[in-house]
Structure formats: structure tokens, C-alpha cells
Backbone as JSON Lines, residues from 0, in Angstrom:
{"i":0,"aa":"M","n":[-21.82,-53.68,-21.7],"ca":[-20.44,-53.33,-21.29],"c":[-20.02,-52.02,-21.96]}
{"i":1,"aa":"L","n":[-20.29,-51.91,-23.29],"ca":[-19.86,-50.71,-23.99],"c":[-20.68,-49.51,-23.52]}
{"i":2,"aa":"L","n":[-21.94,-49.77,-23.24],"ca":[-22.8,-48.66,-22.71],"c":[-22.25,-48.17,-21.38]}
{"i":3,"aa":"T","n":[-21.78,-49.09,-20.51],"ca":[-21.25,-48.66,-19.29],"c":[-19.99,-47.86,-19.4]}
{"i":4,"aa":"L","n":[-19.12,-48.22,-20.36],"ca":[-17.87,-47.38,-20.6],"c":[-18.28,-45.97,-21.11]}
{"i":5,"aa":"V","n":[-19.23,-45.89,-22.02],"ca":[-19.63,-44.63,-22.52],"c":[-20.23,-43.7,-21.38]}
{"i":6,"aa":"V","n":[-21.05,-44.35,-20.53],"ca":[-21.66,-43.6,-19.43],"c":[-20.5,-43.09,-18.45]}
{"i":7,"aa":"I","n":[-19.63,-43.94,-18.15],"ca":[-18.48,-43.61,-17.22],"c":[-17.71,-42.5,-17.86]}
{"i":8,"aa":"S","n":[-17.33,-42.59,-19.16],"ca":[-16.51,-41.48,-19.76],"c":[-17.35,-40.14,-19.82]}
{"i":9,"aa":"L","n":[-18.63,-40.25,-20.05],"ca":[-19.48,-39.01,-20.02],"c":[-19.45,-38.33,-18.62]}
{"i":10,"aa":"L","n":[-19.61,-39.21,-17.59],"ca":[-19.61,-38.72,-16.2],"c":[-18.27,-38.11,-15.83]}
{"i":11,"aa":"A","n":[-17.16,-38.74,-16.29],"ca":[-15.86,-38.21,-16.03],"c":[-15.62,-36.84,-16.7]}
{"i":12,"aa":"N","n":[-16.1,-36.66,-17.91],"ca":[-16.0,-35.35,-18.54],"c":[-16.81,-34.28,-17.87]}
{"i":13,"aa":"I","n":[-17.99,-34.65,-17.4],"ca":[-18.78,-33.69,-16.66],"c":[-18.18,-33.33,-15.35]}
{"i":14,"aa":"S","n":[-17.5,-34.23,-14.65],"ca":[-16.85,-33.91,-13.39],"c":[-15.61,-33.05,-13.61]}
{"i":15,"aa":"L","n":[-14.89,-33.25,-14.78],"ca":[-13.78,-32.41,-15.05],"c":[-14.17,-30.97,-15.34]}
{"i":16,"aa":"I","n":[-15.32,-30.78,-16.03],"ca":[-15.77,-29.47,-16.3],"c":[-16.19,-28.75,-15.0]}
{"i":17,"aa":"G","n":[-16.83,-29.46,-14.08],"ca":[-17.2,-28.95,-12.78],"c":[-15.91,-28.61,-12.02]}
{"i":18,"aa":"M","n":[-14.88,-29.42,-12.03],"ca":[-13.63,-29.14,-11.31],"c":[-12.99,-27.85,-11.87]}
{"i":19,"aa":"D","n":[-12.98,-27.72,-13.17],"ca":[-12.33,-26.55,-13.84],"c":[-13.1,-25.3,-13.39]}
{"i":20,"aa":"N","n":[-14.42,-25.34,-13.28],"ca":[-15.18,-24.21,-12.81],"c":[-14.87,-23.86,-11.37]}
{"i":21,"aa":"A","n":[-14.68,-24.91,-10.58],"ca":[-14.35,-24.69,-9.11],"c":[-12.97,-24.07,-8.98]}
{"i":22,"aa":"I","n":[-12.05,-24.53,-9.77],"ca":[-10.63,-23.96,-9.72],"c":[-10.67,-22.51,-10.19]}
{"i":23,"aa":"H","n":[-11.37,-22.18,-11.2],"ca":[-11.48,-20.83,-11.74],"c":[-12.16,-19.91,-10.64]}
{"i":24,"aa":"S","n":[-13.14,-20.45,-9.99],"ca":[-13.91,-19.66,-9.01],"c":[-12.96,-19.4,-7.77]}
{"i":25,"aa":"N","n":[-12.18,-20.38,-7.44],"ca":[-11.27,-20.3,-6.3],"c":[-10.22,-19.22,-6.61]}
{"i":26,"aa":"R","n":[-9.66,-19.13,-7.85],"ca":[-8.71,-18.13,-8.29],"c":[-9.31,-16.72,-8.14]}
{"i":27,"aa":"L","n":[-10.48,-16.59,-8.63],"ca":[-11.19,-15.26,-8.58],"c":[-11.39,-14.88,-7.18]}
{"i":28,"aa":"T","n":[-11.8,-15.74,-6.29],"ca":[-12.06,-15.38,-4.92],"c":[-10.74,-14.98,-4.25]}
{"i":29,"aa":"T","n":[-9.66,-15.69,-4.46],"ca":[-8.39,-15.38,-3.93],"c":[-7.86,-14.0,-4.34]}
{"i":30,"aa":"S","n":[-8.08,-13.77,-5.63],"ca":[-7.59,-12.5,-6.25],"c":[-8.41,-11.33,-5.6]}
{"i":31,"aa":"F","n":[-9.72,-11.54,-5.45],"ca":[-10.59,-10.46,-4.84],"c":[-10.17,-10.24,-3.4]}
{"i":32,"aa":"M","n":[-9.94,-11.28,-2.63],"ca":[-9.53,-11.21,-1.24],"c":[-8.19,-10.47,-1.13]}
{"i":33,"aa":"S","n":[-7.27,-10.81,-1.96],"ca":[-5.91,-10.16,-1.96],"c":[-6.06,-8.64,-2.27]}
{"i":34,"aa":"S","n":[-6.87,-8.34,-3.21],"ca":[-7.08,-6.84,-3.57],"c":[-7.77,-6.13,-2.39]}
{"i":35,"aa":"S","n":[-8.72,-6.79,-1.76],"ca":[-9.41,-6.21,-0.64],"c":[-8.53,-5.98,0.55]}
{"i":36,"aa":"I","n":[-7.73,-6.99,0.86],"ca":[-6.77,-6.85,1.94],"c":[-5.68,-5.77,1.62]}
{"i":37,"aa":"A","n":[-5.24,-5.68,0.4],"ca":[-4.24,-4.59,0.09],"c":[-4.86,-3.24,0.21]}
{"i":38,"aa":"L","n":[-6.1,-3.05,-0.14],"ca":[-6.81,-1.78,0.01],"c":[-7.01,-1.46,1.53]}
{"i":39,"aa":"Q","n":[-7.39,-2.45,2.38],"ca":[-7.54,-2.29,3.78],"c":[-6.28,-1.84,4.44]}
{"i":40,"aa":"R","n":[-5.12,-2.47,3.99],"ca":[-3.83,-2.15,4.58],"c":[-3.42,-0.71,4.2]}
{"i":41,"aa":"A","n":[-3.7,-0.35,2.97],"ca":[-3.37,1.04,2.53],"c":[-4.18,2.01,3.28]}
{"i":42,"aa":"Q","n":[-5.47,1.73,3.51],"ca":[-6.34,2.66,4.28],"c":[-5.83,2.82,5.75]}
{"i":43,"aa":"Q","n":[-5.41,1.69,6.32],"ca":[-4.86,1.71,7.69],"c":[-3.57,2.57,7.69]}
{"i":44,"aa":"A","n":[-2.78,2.47,6.68],"ca":[-1.53,3.32,6.62],"c":[-1.87,4.75,6.49]}
{"i":45,"aa":"I","n":[-2.94,5.02,5.68],"ca":[-3.42,6.43,5.52],"c":[-3.87,7.01,6.88]}
{"i":46,"aa":"N","n":[-4.57,6.23,7.66],"ca":[-4.98,6.67,9.01],"c":[-3.81,6.95,9.89]}
{"i":47,"aa":"L","n":[-2.73,6.14,9.82],"ca":[-1.54,6.37,10.6],"c":[-0.85,7.69,10.15]}
{"i":48,"aa":"G","n":[-0.79,7.86,8.85],"ca":[-0.18,9.07,8.23],"c":[-0.92,10.36,8.66]}
{"i":49,"aa":"E","n":[-2.26,10.29,8.65],"ca":[-3.03,11.43,9.04],"c":[-2.79,11.8,10.53]}
{"i":50,"aa":"T","n":[-2.74,10.82,11.32],"ca":[-2.48,11.12,12.73],"c":[-1.04,11.62,12.98]}
{"i":51,"aa":"A","n":[-0.1,11.27,12.12],"ca":[1.31,11.73,12.26],"c":[1.42,13.18,11.85]}
{"i":52,"aa":"I","n":[0.49,13.71,11.17],"ca":[0.53,15.12,10.79],"c":[0.54,16.03,11.99]}
{"i":53,"aa":"D","n":[-0.03,15.61,13.07],"ca":[-0.08,16.43,14.26],"c":[1.31,16.72,14.82]}
{"i":54,"aa":"Q","n":[2.32,15.91,14.45],"ca":[3.7,16.11,14.97],"c":[4.35,17.27,14.38]}
{"i":55,"aa":"Q","n":[3.97,17.74,13.19],"ca":[4.52,18.96,12.59],"c":[6.03,18.88,12.56]}
{"i":56,"aa":"V","n":[6.67,17.92,11.95],"ca":[8.06,17.81,11.88],"c":[8.64,18.47,10.64]}
{"i":57,"aa":"D","n":[9.93,18.36,10.35],"ca":[10.58,19.0,9.27],"c":[10.27,18.29,7.95]}
{"i":58,"aa":"F","n":[9.79,19.01,6.97],"ca":[9.47,18.41,5.68],"c":[10.56,18.85,4.67]}
{"i":59,"aa":"A","n":[11.68,18.19,4.7],"ca":[12.82,18.53,3.82],"c":[13.56,17.22,3.46]}
{"i":60,"aa":"V","n":[14.32,17.29,2.38],"ca":[15.09,16.11,1.93],"c":[16.56,16.51,1.86]}
{"i":61,"aa":"T","n":[17.4,15.45,1.97],"ca":[18.86,15.62,1.86],"c":[19.17,15.62,0.36]}
{"i":62,"aa":"S","n":[20.49,15.77,0.03],"ca":[20.95,15.75,-1.37],"c":[20.77,14.42,-2.0]}
{"i":63,"aa":"R","n":[20.61,13.33,-1.24],"ca":[20.37,11.99,-1.76],"c":[18.89,11.66,-1.79]}
{"i":64,"aa":"F","n":[18.04,12.64,-1.7],"ca":[16.58,12.48,-1.74],"c":[16.03,11.58,-0.6]}
{"i":65,"aa":"E","n":[16.71,11.65,0.53],"ca":[16.2,10.99,1.77],"c":[15.59,12.03,2.65]}
{"i":66,"aa":"P","n":[14.46,11.75,3.26],"ca":[13.81,12.75,4.07],"c":[14.56,13.02,5.38]}
{"i":67,"aa":"V","n":[14.58,14.26,5.82],"ca":[15.21,14.58,7.11],"c":[14.43,13.86,8.27]}
{"i":68,"aa":"S","n":[13.06,13.88,8.19],"ca":[12.22,13.09,9.08],"c":[11.58,12.05,8.29]}
{"i":69,"aa":"L","n":[11.7,10.79,8.7],"ca":[11.24,9.58,7.95],"c":[9.84,9.83,7.39]}
{"i":70,"aa":"G","n":[9.61,9.67,6.08],"ca":[8.3,9.72,5.53],"c":[7.74,11.06,5.29]}
{"i":71,"aa":"M","n":[8.45,12.2,5.61],"ca":[7.99,13.54,5.51],"c":[8.77,14.21,4.39]}
{"i":72,"aa":"F","n":[8.05,14.74,3.37],"ca":[8.64,15.33,2.19],"c":[8.03,16.64,1.87]}
{"i":73,"aa":"P","n":[8.77,17.52,1.1],"ca":[8.15,18.68,0.51],"c":[7.37,18.21,-0.74]}
{"i":74,"aa":"Q","n":[6.52,19.06,-1.22],"ca":[5.6,18.63,-2.39],"c":[6.38,18.31,-3.61]}
{"i":75,"aa":"L","n":[7.36,19.15,-3.94],"ca":[8.1,19.0,-5.19],"c":[9.56,18.62,-4.95]}
{"i":76,"aa":"H","n":[10.08,17.8,-5.83],"ca":[11.49,17.37,-5.84],"c":[12.12,17.84,-7.07]}
{"i":77,"aa":"S","n":[13.28,18.52,-6.98],"ca":[13.94,18.98,-8.15],"c":[14.85,17.91,-8.74]}
{"i":78,"aa":"F","n":[14.78,17.71,-9.99],"ca":[15.67,16.81,-10.75],"c":[16.07,17.44,-12.0]}
{"i":79,"aa":"G","n":[17.4,17.54,-12.23],"ca":[17.89,18.13,-13.45],"c":[17.39,19.57,-13.57]}
{"i":80,"aa":"S","n":[16.64,19.85,-14.61],"ca":[16.18,21.18,-14.84],"c":[14.64,21.41,-14.53]}
{"i":81,"aa":"G","n":[14.01,20.41,-13.94],"ca":[12.63,20.51,-13.63],"c":[12.3,20.09,-12.22]}
{"i":82,"aa":"Y","n":[10.99,20.07,-12.01],"ca":[10.45,19.57,-10.73],"c":[9.48,18.42,-10.96]}
{"i":83,"aa":"Q","n":[9.43,17.54,-9.98],"ca":[8.49,16.4,-10.03],"c":[7.89,16.23,-8.64]}
{"i":84,"aa":"S","n":[6.61,15.81,-8.61],"ca":[5.93,15.5,-7.38],"c":[6.7,14.42,-6.61]}
{"i":85,"aa":"T","n":[6.81,14.56,-5.33],"ca":[7.65,13.63,-4.55],"c":[7.06,12.24,-4.58]}
{"i":86,"aa":"W","n":[5.74,12.1,-4.47],"ca":[5.11,10.77,-4.44],"c":[5.34,10.06,-5.76]}
{"i":87,"aa":"Q","n":[5.35,10.82,-6.89],"ca":[5.62,10.21,-8.19],"c":[7.08,9.7,-8.25]}
{"i":88,"aa":"Q","n":[8.0,10.49,-7.62],"ca":[9.44,10.09,-7.56],"c":[9.55,8.84,-6.74]}
{"i":89,"aa":"I","n":[8.81,8.68,-5.67],"ca":[8.9,7.51,-4.8],"c":[8.37,6.26,-5.55]}
{"i":90,"aa":"I","n":[7.2,6.41,-6.19],"ca":[6.67,5.25,-6.95],"c":[7.52,4.9,-8.12]}
{"i":91,"aa":"K","n":[7.98,5.89,-8.84],"ca":[8.79,5.62,-10.08],"c":[10.06,4.91,-9.77]}
{"i":92,"aa":"N","n":[10.67,5.2,-8.65],"ca":[11.98,4.56,-8.27],"c":[11.76,3.39,-7.35]}
{"i":93,"aa":"D","n":[10.54,2.92,-7.24],"ca":[10.2,1.78,-6.41],"c":[10.76,1.89,-4.95]}
{"i":94,"aa":"L","n":[10.46,3.05,-4.34],"ca":[10.9,3.32,-2.95],"c":[9.77,3.26,-2.0]}
{"i":95,"aa":"C","n":[8.57,2.75,-2.44],"ca":[7.37,2.82,-1.66],"c":[7.54,2.0,-0.32]}
{"i":96,"aa":"F","n":[8.33,0.96,-0.31],"ca":[8.54,0.18,0.87],"c":[10.03,0.3,1.4]}
{"i":97,"aa":"S","n":[10.63,1.41,1.12],"ca":[12.0,1.64,1.54],"c":[12.02,2.14,3.03]}
{"i":98,"aa":"N","n":[12.83,1.54,3.83],"ca":[12.94,1.91,5.23],"c":[13.58,3.32,5.45]}
{"i":99,"aa":"S","n":[14.21,3.86,4.42],"ca":[14.84,5.13,4.58],"c":[13.98,6.27,3.93]}
{"i":100,"aa":"H","n":[12.86,5.91,3.23],"ca":[12.07,6.85,2.57],"c":[10.61,6.98,3.13]}
{"i":101,"aa":"T","n":[10.03,5.83,3.47],"ca":[8.64,5.8,3.94],"c":[8.59,5.17,5.32]}
{"i":102,"aa":"V","n":[7.45,5.35,5.95],"ca":[7.2,4.73,7.23],"c":[6.42,3.44,6.93]}
{"i":103,"aa":"T","n":[7.04,2.31,7.28],"ca":[6.45,0.98,6.95],"c":[5.84,0.37,8.12]}
{"i":104,"aa":"Q","n":[4.83,-0.47,7.86],"ca":[4.2,-1.32,8.89],"c":[4.42,-2.74,8.45]}
{"i":105,"aa":"S","n":[4.57,-3.63,9.45],"ca":[4.78,-4.97,9.12],"c":[4.1,-5.93,10.05]}
{"i":106,"aa":"L","n":[3.9,-7.13,9.59],"ca":[3.39,-8.17,10.43],"c":[4.55,-9.02,10.97]}
{"i":107,"aa":"V","n":[4.42,-9.5,12.15],"ca":[5.48,-10.32,12.74],"c":[4.96,-11.78,12.58]}
{"i":108,"aa":"K","n":[5.8,-12.55,11.9],"ca":[5.48,-13.96,11.69],"c":[6.46,-14.8,12.42]}
{"i":109,"aa":"E","n":[5.94,-15.61,13.33],"ca":[6.75,-16.51,14.13],"c":[7.22,-17.71,13.27]}
{"i":110,"aa":"P","n":[8.47,-18.17,13.42],"ca":[8.88,-19.35,12.66],"c":[8.01,-20.55,13.06]}
{"i":111,"aa":"K","n":[7.78,-21.43,12.05],"ca":[6.92,-22.59,12.21],"c":[7.53,-23.55,13.26]}
{"i":112,"aa":"N","n":[8.82,-23.79,13.2],"ca":[9.41,-24.79,14.05],"c":[9.59,-24.35,15.5]}
{"i":113,"aa":"K","n":[9.66,-23.02,15.76],"ca":[9.85,-22.48,17.1],"c":[8.84,-21.37,17.33]}
{"i":114,"aa":"P","n":[7.61,-21.67,17.67],"ca":[6.54,-20.64,17.83],"c":[6.81,-19.62,18.89]}
{"i":115,"aa":"S","n":[7.62,-19.94,19.93],"ca":[7.88,-18.96,21.02],"c":[9.29,-18.36,20.84]}
{"i":116,"aa":"S","n":[9.86,-18.48,19.67],"ca":[11.19,-17.96,19.37],"c":[11.25,-16.39,19.42]}
{"i":117,"aa":"I","n":[12.36,-15.88,19.9],"ca":[12.55,-14.43,19.93],"c":[12.66,-13.91,18.54]}
{"i":118,"aa":"K","n":[13.38,-14.68,17.68],"ca":[13.58,-14.24,16.3],"c":[12.3,-14.49,15.54]}
{"i":119,"aa":"A","n":[11.81,-13.42,14.99],"ca":[10.57,-13.53,14.16],"c":[10.8,-12.79,12.87]}
{"i":120,"aa":"N","n":[10.16,-13.32,11.8],"ca":[10.25,-12.68,10.5],"c":[9.24,-11.52,10.49]}
{"i":121,"aa":"K","n":[9.65,-10.44,9.85],"ca":[8.79,-9.31,9.68],"c":[8.47,-9.24,8.15]}
{"i":122,"aa":"K","n":[7.14,-9.17,7.9],"ca":[6.66,-9.07,6.51],"c":[6.02,-7.69,6.4]}
{"i":123,"aa":"V","n":[6.65,-6.89,5.53],"ca":[6.12,-5.52,5.33],"c":[4.82,-5.61,4.6]}
{"i":124,"aa":"V","n":[3.78,-4.93,5.1],"ca":[2.44,-5.02,4.44],"c":[1.95,-3.67,3.95]}
{"i":125,"aa":"S","n":[2.46,-2.55,4.55],"ca":[1.99,-1.25,4.09],"c":[3.02,-0.17,4.39]}
{"i":126,"aa":"A","n":[2.92,0.98,3.83],"ca":[3.85,2.06,4.02],"c":[3.07,3.38,3.67]}
{"i":127,"aa":"Y","n":[3.53,4.51,4.31],"ca":[2.97,5.75,3.98],"c":[4.04,6.84,3.93]}
{"i":128,"aa":"M","n":[3.7,7.91,3.2],"ca":[4.59,9.09,3.17],"c":[3.67,10.34,3.19]}
{"i":129,"aa":"I","n":[4.14,11.45,3.69],"ca":[3.47,12.68,3.78],"c":[4.2,13.76,3.05]}
{"i":130,"aa":"E","n":[3.48,14.53,2.25],"ca":[4.06,15.71,1.58],"c":[3.41,16.96,2.09]}
{"i":131,"aa":"Q","n":[4.2,17.97,2.35],"ca":[3.65,19.26,2.68],"c":[3.44,20.02,1.43]}
{"i":132,"aa":"L","n":[2.2,20.35,1.07],"ca":[1.85,21.01,-0.14],"c":[2.18,22.5,-0.12]}
{"i":133,"aa":"L","n":[2.57,23.06,-1.28],"ca":[2.82,24.46,-1.36],"c":[1.57,25.31,-1.04]}
{"i":134,"aa":"S","n":[1.75,26.34,-0.3],"ca":[0.61,27.31,0.04],"c":[1.13,28.63,0.32]}
{"i":135,"aa":"E","n":[0.22,29.55,0.49],"ca":[0.57,30.93,0.75],"c":[1.17,30.99,2.11]}
{"i":136,"aa":"S","n":[2.17,31.82,2.31],"ca":[2.86,31.91,3.6],"c":[1.99,32.45,4.68]}
{"i":137,"aa":"E","n":[0.98,33.38,4.31],"ca":[0.15,34.0,5.36],"c":[-1.08,33.13,5.68]}
{"i":138,"aa":"A","n":[-1.28,32.07,4.96],"ca":[-2.51,31.29,5.15],"c":[-2.37,30.51,6.53]}
{"i":139,"aa":"P","n":[-3.41,30.52,7.34],"ca":[-3.35,29.87,8.65],"c":[-3.42,28.32,8.5]}
{"i":140,"aa":"A","n":[-4.03,27.88,7.45],"ca":[-4.11,26.39,7.24],"c":[-3.0,25.88,6.32]}
{"i":141,"aa":"R","n":[-2.5,24.74,6.59],"ca":[-1.54,24.06,5.75],"c":[-2.22,22.81,5.18]}
{"i":142,"aa":"Y","n":[-1.76,22.41,4.0],"ca":[-2.29,21.26,3.36],"c":[-1.2,20.25,3.16]}
{"i":143,"aa":"Y","n":[-1.62,18.94,3.36],"ca":[-0.68,17.74,3.2],"c":[-1.3,16.74,2.32]}
{"i":144,"aa":"R","n":[-0.47,16.07,1.6],"ca":[-0.9,14.9,0.82],"c":[-0.3,13.61,1.41]}
{"i":145,"aa":"V","n":[-1.16,12.71,1.81],"ca":[-0.72,11.45,2.38],"c":[-0.92,10.32,1.33]}
{"i":146,"aa":"T","n":[0.15,9.66,0.95],"ca":[0.08,8.55,-0.03],"c":[0.49,7.33,0.72]}
{"i":147,"aa":"A","n":[-0.33,6.23,0.54],"ca":[-0.06,4.96,1.21],"c":[-0.11,3.83,0.2]}
{"i":148,"aa":"C","n":[0.73,2.85,0.43],"ca":[0.73,1.6,-0.39],"c":[0.46,0.43,0.53]}
{"i":149,"aa":"G","n":[-0.38,-0.49,0.04],"ca":[-0.7,-1.69,0.81],"c":[-0.55,-2.93,-0.03]}
{"i":150,"aa":"L","n":[0.04,-3.98,0.5],"ca":[0.24,-5.28,-0.23],"c":[-0.87,-6.25,0.19]}
{"i":151,"aa":"G","n":[-1.23,-7.13,-0.8],"ca":[-2.24,-8.1,-0.56],"c":[-1.64,-9.34,0.05]}
{"i":152,"aa":"L","n":[-2.36,-10.51,-0.06],"ca":[-1.99,-11.74,0.63],"c":[-0.59,-12.25,0.14]}
{"i":153,"aa":"N","n":[-0.36,-12.29,-1.14],"ca":[0.82,-12.96,-1.65],"c":[1.93,-11.91,-1.9]}
{"i":154,"aa":"G","n":[1.66,-10.69,-1.69],"ca":[2.71,-9.62,-1.89],"c":[2.8,-9.05,-3.25]}
{"i":155,"aa":"S","n":[2.03,-9.6,-4.21],"ca":[2.11,-9.13,-5.58],"c":[0.9,-8.19,-5.87]}
{"i":156,"aa":"T","n":[-0.09,-8.14,-5.06],"ca":[-1.23,-7.19,-5.23],"c":[-0.87,-5.94,-4.5]}
{"i":157,"aa":"L","n":[-1.0,-4.79,-5.18],"ca":[-0.59,-3.48,-4.63],"c":[-1.79,-2.55,-4.75]}
{"i":158,"aa":"A","n":[-2.1,-1.85,-3.64],"ca":[-3.13,-0.8,-3.65],"c":[-2.44,0.48,-3.2]}
{"i":159,"aa":"I","n":[-2.73,1.53,-3.92],"ca":[-2.17,2.88,-3.59],"c":[-3.34,3.85,-3.29]}
{"i":160,"aa":"V","n":[-3.37,4.47,-2.18],"ca":[-4.46,5.32,-1.79],"c":[-3.8,6.68,-1.38]}
{"i":161,"aa":"Q","n":[-4.52,7.82,-1.68],"ca":[-4.0,9.1,-1.46],"c":[-5.04,10.02,-0.86]}
{"i":162,"aa":"T","n":[-4.7,10.83,0.11],"ca":[-5.65,11.79,0.62],"c":[-5.02,13.15,0.72]}
{"i":163,"aa":"I","n":[-5.81,14.18,0.73],"ca":[-5.42,15.56,1.01],"c":[-6.02,15.96,2.32]}
{"i":164,"aa":"V","n":[-5.1,16.43,3.18],"ca":[-5.51,16.85,4.56],"c":[-5.32,18.32,4.73]}
{"i":165,"aa":"R","n":[-6.27,18.99,5.34],"ca":[-6.11,20.37,5.76],"c":[-5.79,20.43,7.27]}
{"i":166,"aa":"Y","n":[-4.85,21.19,7.59],"ca":[-4.42,21.25,9.01],"c":[-4.4,22.7,9.46]}
{"i":167,"aa":"E","n":[-5.23,23.01,10.49],"ca":[-5.16,24.33,11.1],"c":[-4.89,24.1,12.6]}
{"i":168,"aa":"A","n":[-5.9,23.82,13.39],"ca":[-5.68,23.45,14.79],"c":[-5.65,21.97,14.91]}
{"i":169,"aa":"R","n":[-6.36,21.23,14.01],"ca":[-6.35,19.82,13.95],"c":[-6.55,19.46,12.48]}
{"i":170,"aa":"W","n":[-6.3,18.22,12.1],"ca":[-6.37,17.84,10.71],"c":[-7.84,17.49,10.32]}
{"i":171,"aa":"Q","n":[-8.13,17.7,9.04],"ca":[-9.46,17.38,8.5],"c":[-9.16,16.9,7.07]}
{"i":172,"aa":"R","n":[-9.74,15.75,6.75],"ca":[-9.6,15.15,5.38],"c":[-10.38,15.95,4.37]}
{"i":173,"aa":"V","n":[-9.75,16.34,3.32],"ca":[-10.38,17.09,2.24],"c":[-10.84,16.17,1.1]}
{"i":174,"aa":"S","n":[-9.92,15.24,0.72],"ca":[-10.22,14.33,-0.37],"c":[-9.59,12.96,-0.18]}
{"i":175,"aa":"W","n":[-10.13,11.98,-0.85],"ca":[-9.62,10.63,-0.76],"c":[-9.75,10.0,-2.18]}
{"i":176,"aa":"Q","n":[-8.7,9.28,-2.63],"ca":[-8.85,8.63,-3.92],"c":[-7.86,7.38,-3.91]}
{"i":177,"aa":"Q","n":[-8.36,6.38,-4.7],"ca":[-7.53,5.18,-4.9],"c":[-6.88,5.29,-6.19]}
{"i":178,"aa":"L","n":[-5.56,5.27,-6.24],"ca":[-4.78,5.45,-7.44],"c":[-4.55,4.12,-8.2]}
{"i":179,"aa":"R","n":[-4.5,3.07,-7.42],"ca":[-4.24,1.74,-8.02],"c":[-4.82,0.68,-7.23]}
């Protein structure tokens, strides 16, 4: 009888160790999937931003640092006695998913109780902004920096991707980097 209790407690301990490993593995997998989805959403926003460069709209801001054309900024923003890169200003002030500063993309989620309802929740998943970089006035090509943010599964995972685009007759990607 005592031997049976010892064997049962030993098997219970082994199963708890196995369950702990399974839970840890599940957390790692979920974290990796969330990071991967955030990066894919940021890349998709980058692609949308690069195609928006063809529009050649006004790259200026108002006195309240809001763009004249949504998501389109000059390279530098003046604050006090100095200048700062516009994308750094956006990230620092947590304006990456602001509807008045960046172009956002969202998923439409139908309510669970009414799947065919007209009212649907929108979950913002990515956003982009474009900066016109400083260049010589005589140069035929213009350069733009496209910065995009993407959110993961739970909304806490963030990926930031940035590209430099050269535009003459059409756009051409010069560089690509993941910032976060």
C-alpha cells in the first residue's frame, strides 16, 4: 500500500513537470506568433505607404504638429530652439496610431451576439507615416522615409519598420530596417 502511494506521488510529480514545460512552450509559441504578426502588419503598412508616395501631396504640418495631408510630414520638426526628426516626435509622443497624424489600418470585428450586425468594432492593427527628406532643390529625385508600426495578436507586441524610398518617375526602395 505504501509502495503504491509512493509510485502515485512520483507519477504526479513527473506529470506536473511535463505540464509546466507544455505551458512554457505554449507561452513562447504565442509570443513568437504575436511578434511575427506584428512584423507582417508593419510590412503591409510599409507597402501601403510606398504606394501612397505616387500621390505627391503636401508634406507640411500645422502649428499643432498635425499634417496638412494625413500621414505626410517634412523630415524635421522644430521644437523650441532645435529640430527633431518627425518620426521620432511621433514615437516619443505616442502618436503612432493617432487618426490625425498617421494613416491607420484596422480589422473589422463583428460582434459575437449579432454576426450580421451593421455595427462592427474596428481594431487598429497598423499605421504608417511618410516624411519627405531634405534634398538639393535641383536634384530630379526626391527621397522619402516611410515608418510603419504593427501590433501583434494581443495589442501589446509592437513592431516598427522603416524604409527609405527614392522617387523620380516611380518609387524605388533604397533601404529597409526593423527598428523594434
